[in-house]
C-alpha atoms as one frame of an Amber mdcrd trajectory, in Angstrom:
protein
  79.140   9.297  85.701  76.321  10.956  87.550  76.928  14.347  89.168  77.322
  14.038  92.897  74.518  15.839  94.730  75.710  18.704  96.947  74.721  18.231
 100.603  72.218  20.861 101.727  74.584  22.126 104.472  77.044  23.054 101.725
  74.519  24.392  99.208  74.915  28.201  99.043  71.266  28.661  97.995  70.022
  26.774 101.058  72.454  28.594 103.336  71.239  32.004 102.098  67.622  31.069
 102.832  68.521  29.683 106.262  70.475  32.846 107.053  67.511  35.069 106.185
  65.135  32.924 108.250  67.468  33.098 111.255  67.770  36.896 110.884  63.969
  37.249 110.800  63.608  35.023 113.864  66.110  37.194 115.752  64.245  40.385
 114.785  60.847  38.956 115.772  62.315  37.654 119.050  63.638  41.107 119.939
  60.293  42.731 119.051  58.407  40.133 121.122  60.747  40.643 124.078  60.374
  44.438 124.001  56.600  44.237 123.505  56.172  41.736 126.356  58.338  43.896
 128.602  56.208  46.932 127.746  52.954  45.090 128.492  54.282  43.846 131.832
  55.399  47.328 132.847  52.000  48.784 131.921  50.238  46.111 133.988  52.561
  46.657 136.938  51.862  50.410 136.901  48.139  49.975 136.315  48.259  51.755
 132.946  46.468  51.009 129.702  47.587  51.583 126.136  45.275  53.455 123.763
  44.535  56.677 121.920  41.021  57.382 123.221  42.389  60.324 125.250  42.826
  62.313 122.031  39.110  63.231 122.091  39.439  65.084 125.398  39.595  68.853
 125.638  43.162  70.131 125.303  42.655  72.925 127.898  45.757  74.849 126.788
  46.190  77.662 124.330  48.515  77.915 121.341  49.975  81.245 120.247  49.398
  82.292 116.619  47.616  79.107 115.456  47.488  78.728 111.650  43.864  77.535
 111.873  41.026  78.360 114.218  41.813  76.850 117.621  40.734  77.320 121.239
  41.590  75.593 124.491  38.229  73.790 124.362  39.203  71.916 121.220  40.350
  68.259 121.512  43.949  67.110 121.599  43.648  65.963 117.984  43.158  69.539
 116.810  46.050  70.765 118.955  48.287  68.129 117.345  46.988  69.186 113.913
  47.980  72.795 114.680  51.467  71.592 115.611  51.691  69.521 112.429  50.746
  72.501 110.241  53.316  74.660 112.056  55.991  72.028 111.430  55.051  71.662
 107.766  55.213  75.432 107.262  58.767  75.562 108.562  59.834  72.480 106.573
  58.290  73.625 103.286  59.563  77.201 103.277  62.833  76.168 104.926  63.650
  73.695 102.143  62.891  76.299  99.458  64.963  79.054 101.107  67.849  76.727
 101.955  67.943  75.358  98.401  68.089  78.760  96.700  70.543  80.189  99.230
  72.698  77.063  99.027  72.832  77.198  95.225  73.859  80.872  95.296  76.556
  80.298  97.918  77.783  77.114  96.230  78.230  78.853  92.877  79.855  81.812
  94.661  82.423  79.418  96.115  83.632  78.840  92.542  83.433  82.474  91.445
  86.383  84.228  89.801  85.685  87.204  92.086  88.082  86.859  95.030  85.930
  88.811  97.515  82.738  86.923  96.659  84.556  83.588  96.888  86.032  84.416
 100.306  82.717  85.653 101.705  81.025  82.420 100.596  83.828  80.385 102.196
  83.487  82.260 105.505  79.715  81.708 105.455  80.055  77.964 104.865  82.850
  77.330 107.339  81.264  79.413 110.097  77.776  77.943 109.934  78.831  74.342
 109.308  81.120  74.302 112.331  78.832  75.809 114.982  75.921  73.936 116.615
  72.470  74.568 115.166  70.934  75.031 118.619  73.460  77.779 119.391  72.590
  79.507 116.118  68.886  79.372 116.947  69.553  80.979 120.323  71.560  83.705
 118.582  68.787  84.502 116.107  66.140  84.490 118.845  67.773  86.324 121.744
  70.314  88.516 119.946  68.286  89.445 116.854  64.502  89.111 117.003  63.932
  89.888 120.682  66.154  92.986 120.337  63.983  94.505 117.614  62.011  97.726
 118.375  58.826  97.607 120.421  55.449  97.797 118.739  55.058 101.494 119.596
  58.080 102.284 117.409  58.178  99.608 114.687  60.552  99.336 111.782  58.506
  99.943 108.643  59.256  98.853 105.090  57.042 100.893 102.843  53.601 101.391
 104.370  52.485  97.796 104.770  55.326  95.834 106.378  56.107  96.185 110.104
  58.981  94.565 112.000  58.894  94.525 115.819  59.884  92.262 118.684  56.445
  90.685 118.229  57.384  89.482 114.780  56.949  90.489 111.150  53.557  91.738
 109.933  53.072  91.510 106.170  50.155  91.738 103.727  48.454  88.422 103.092
  45.779  86.933 100.907  42.215  87.761 101.857  39.661  84.959 101.963  37.703
  85.970  98.861  36.731  84.316  95.590  38.904  86.817  93.719  41.965  85.589
  95.617  41.371  81.925  94.874  40.734  82.652  91.195  43.914  84.743  90.947
  46.014  82.086  92.699  44.677  79.435  90.306  45.726  81.544  87.324  49.190
  82.073  88.875  49.659  78.317  89.402  48.687  77.668  85.785  51.156  80.375
  84.724  53.946  78.647  86.643  53.153  75.349  84.930  53.155  77.120  81.549
  56.510  78.722  82.383  58.025  75.312  83.086  56.716  73.995  79.745  58.059
  77.031  77.855  61.420  76.804  79.598  61.799  73.128  78.737  60.830  73.921
  75.138  63.499  76.611  75.029  66.156  74.222  76.310  65.094  71.613  73.709
  65.283  74.223  70.932  68.787  75.283  71.968  70.255  71.850  72.672  68.529
  69.608  70.132  67.621  71.885  67.223  70.417  74.441  67.426  67.985  77.372
  67.534  68.448  80.541  69.555  65.289  79.901  71.565  64.531  83.616  71.741
  60.852  83.230  70.909  60.408  80.868  73.866  62.327  83.299  76.093  60.037
  86.176  75.118  56.946  84.047  75.680  58.269  83.058  79.123  58.905  86.713
  79.992  55.389  87.669  78.871  53.784  84.925  80.976  55.951  85.875  83.985
  54.980  89.563  83.680  51.290  88.648  83.431  51.574  86.448  86.537  53.309
  89.276  88.431  50.549  91.732  87.478  47.879  89.291  88.670  49.831  88.702
  91.888  50.146  92.419  92.646  46.757  93.712  91.499  44.493  90.722  90.910
  44.328  89.344  94.461  42.330  90.553  97.443  45.017  91.593  99.925  44.577
  91.887 103.696  46.809  94.847 104.642  48.249  95.260 108.186  47.572  98.634
 109.817  49.136 100.264 112.894  46.536 101.759 115.228  47.024 102.700 118.887
  50.152 100.608 119.388  48.482  97.600 117.827  48.865  96.054 114.381  45.667
  94.649 112.916  45.213  92.719 109.682  47.688  90.942 107.459  49.784  87.977
 108.532  51.954  87.981 111.643  55.102  85.860 111.572  56.076  85.369 115.189
  59.700  85.742 116.350  59.735  82.026 117.127  58.634  81.095 113.606  61.081
  83.538 112.008  63.913  82.278 114.215  63.333  78.647 113.345  62.805  79.333
 109.638  65.885  81.529 109.212  68.064  79.456 111.536  67.285  76.171 109.783
  67.522  77.727 106.320  70.905  79.421 106.672  72.364  76.422 108.541  71.212
  73.856 105.968  72.187  76.173 103.093  75.828  75.933 104.209  75.767  72.170
 103.676  73.804  72.471 100.424  76.417  74.954  99.166  79.124  72.305  99.516
  76.922  69.765  97.726  76.417  72.232  94.865  80.134  73.043  94.701  81.088
  69.359  94.614  78.473  68.636  91.941  79.687  71.430  89.689  83.322  70.415
  90.117  82.424  66.825  89.182  81.659  67.967  85.624  84.760  67.574  83.487
  86.672  70.667  82.449  86.216  69.658  78.816  82.513  70.527  79.063  83.404
  74.118  80.019  85.942  74.404  77.239  83.591  72.990  74.590  80.812  75.378
  75.644  83.141  78.368  75.489  84.374  77.229  72.077  80.763  77.367  70.862
  80.565  80.982  72.029  78.004  80.431  74.816  77.783  83.037  77.546  78.892
  81.930  81.067  75.309  82.074  82.340  74.058  79.798  79.568  76.994  77.445
  80.063  76.037  76.981  83.715  72.299  76.803  83.000  72.236  74.509  79.979
  75.368  72.366  80.265  77.077  72.304  83.649  74.214  72.442  86.140  72.035
  69.732  84.479  75.005  67.345  84.559  75.867  68.311  88.133  72.298  67.528
  89.247  72.947  63.821  88.747  75.631  64.026  91.422  73.906  66.568  93.670
  70.445  65.097  94.177  71.270  62.121  96.496  73.163  64.264  99.055  70.559
  67.037  98.648  67.935  64.526  99.745  69.857  63.921 102.962  70.055  67.670
 103.632  66.301  68.099 103.138  65.651  65.203 105.516  68.008  66.723 108.079
  66.178  70.054 107.874  62.835  68.321 108.451  64.170  66.446 111.485  66.062
  69.442 112.893  62.802  71.396 112.990  62.059  69.521 116.231  64.537  71.919
 117.914  61.639  74.397 117.862  60.884  73.369 121.444  64.066  75.186 122.564
  62.732  78.596 121.462  59.071  78.049 122.294  57.711  77.499 118.784  54.619
  75.297 118.847  55.530  72.563 116.386  54.216  69.013 116.570  56.998  67.857
 118.903  56.459  70.737 121.341  52.678  70.276 121.435  52.997  66.499 121.731
  55.312  67.020 124.699  52.660  69.226 126.349  49.954  66.633 125.680  52.134
  63.860 127.133  52.776  65.882 130.303  49.058  66.545 130.783  47.776  63.049
 130.073  50.697  60.861 131.117  50.485  59.092 127.740  54.142  59.475 126.828
  54.402  56.271 124.785  51.346  57.024 122.664  52.518  60.566 121.909  56.019
  59.292 121.164  54.567  56.887 118.596  52.529  59.704 117.027  55.605  61.939
 116.704  57.769  59.119 115.331  55.115  58.135 112.781  54.641  61.765 111.722
  58.328  62.480 111.120  58.789  59.093 109.443  55.884  59.766 107.067  57.099
  63.271 106.190  60.640  62.088 105.514  59.462  59.146 103.413  57.392  61.537
 101.278  60.438  63.803 100.811  62.568  60.780  99.918  60.045  59.474  97.403
  59.794  62.874  95.723  63.555  63.316  95.519  64.060  59.740  94.274  61.549
  60.370  91.498  63.374  63.583  90.562  66.694  61.739  90.683  65.432  59.150
  88.195  64.080  61.924  85.961  67.463  63.637  85.550  69.541  60.512  85.035
  70.924  59.701  81.581  68.523  57.366  79.786  70.356  54.348  78.373  69.214
  53.048  75.010
């Protein structure tokens, strides 16, 4: 008896394909409707869509630009200045938030009652108050209340803190500086290789790994010496109520960097705590039975296993920090969103600037996601 052929309206394979085609048609219909509506509105208002206005002179200044910029430069350069400002906050903010979050997260599990309670107060306070309110606090109650430039707070002879920001020594633009920085980067790469070799010696070969520890310390000391004495430093100097030289970190930049970092660190701390607690208690007991010190237990056994749980939510926190940096407009920091808003007000090209901002944040977040996904795959257990 021949098998009866299933009618196509009852075939699950056909129905799945039809369902996907219908979904695509709905999406394309919505896009066509919105695009047609946009074109009609532009025609009704006598407007045109395009990005040729970006070549015009910006005709507005930007405080403390990270690259050479004047009001005669085109809008494209003004947007580039805003992009660099945003990237500075995102890059350093992620690093600071990660380290602070790890410290607070581990402190939440500390046997020291005072340290554990202080970490809990930090997390619960910052997680449950709005970020914008915290930024206002840092800006108006902290940085704008610092001493005036005629009576600055000094740290040593080369660091000045005033209501105009923080002035610190910075790298001079000399060949010596670039050569020294190259050697330092190579030293960091060598440190990572030595550290991984030490972990392999301890975990796989049962060695003490002391020789790799001493080599790592030697490389680290050499890198520190090069950093302190091998670079050409531009030193800030106070003369006639003015600070010249070095690098000035404006109150707006410091507010956004610290505000985003300490806020995001509170969430990262909970991610770290949850990741550590996900490791079974038997791992702790086995490590102690082998006589490992608590620091080595956390470094070699607990934390590597916790990373497999921590990385996906950490990715979300990094993405949130990058997106929350757009709140810079509230305190007057010239990030890409703030400058794009100024350009849109001057030119009337709100849609074009909105697309530029959306594309920029989307690209940055996709790059962060790709990097974290690669790291997530690297720390997963490899099945044989």
